C-alpha positions, 0 to 999 in steps of 0.5 A, a space after each residue: 590589479 593582480 590582487 583583485 583577480 586572485 580574490 575573485 577566482 575562488 568565488 567563481 570556482 565556488 559557484 561552479 562547484 555549487 552548480 555541479 553539485 546541483 546538476 549531480 543532485 538533479 540527475 540522481 533524483 531523476 533516476 531515484 524518484 521513479 524507482 521509488 514510486 515504482 517500488 511504492 506501486 509494487 508494494 501496494 499491488 502486493 498488499 492488495 493481492 494479499 488482501 484478496 487472498 485473505 478474502 478468498 480464504 475467508 469465503 471458503 471457510 464461510 462456505 464450509 460453515 453455511 454451505 453457500 458463499 457469502 452473498 456480501 462482504 459484510 458477512 466476512 469483513 473485519 468486525 462484521 456480523 460474525 465478530 471477526 470469525 473469518 477475517 482478522 486484521 492485526 493492523 489497519 492497512 491504509 492503502 486499500 478499503 472495502 465497502 459493502 452496502 448489503 447486510 444479511 443475517 444467516 443462520 449457521 447450518 448444523 451438520 444434521 441439516 
């Protein structure tokens, strides 16, 4: 009888240890997953702000060239009408996209106009 109890005790302790590890992993994941998702959200916001700043700068350069702001994003987009003159993208960022349905052809103004 004593031998049977001694052999069952390690199995019970192993199950208790396993449950304790599962609880600890659950608590750690409950803390870390929301922080990780918040970090991803903040990085996407920063990426979008950087893209908007680049578009704003490209719009200003376009205004200096043509004396008007671009009527559509297609005029300053990557690979657009002016062949990457205003915006250059060294890599394609997957977290945002732009679309534009209007295309126009503008003649470049000279300084004499």
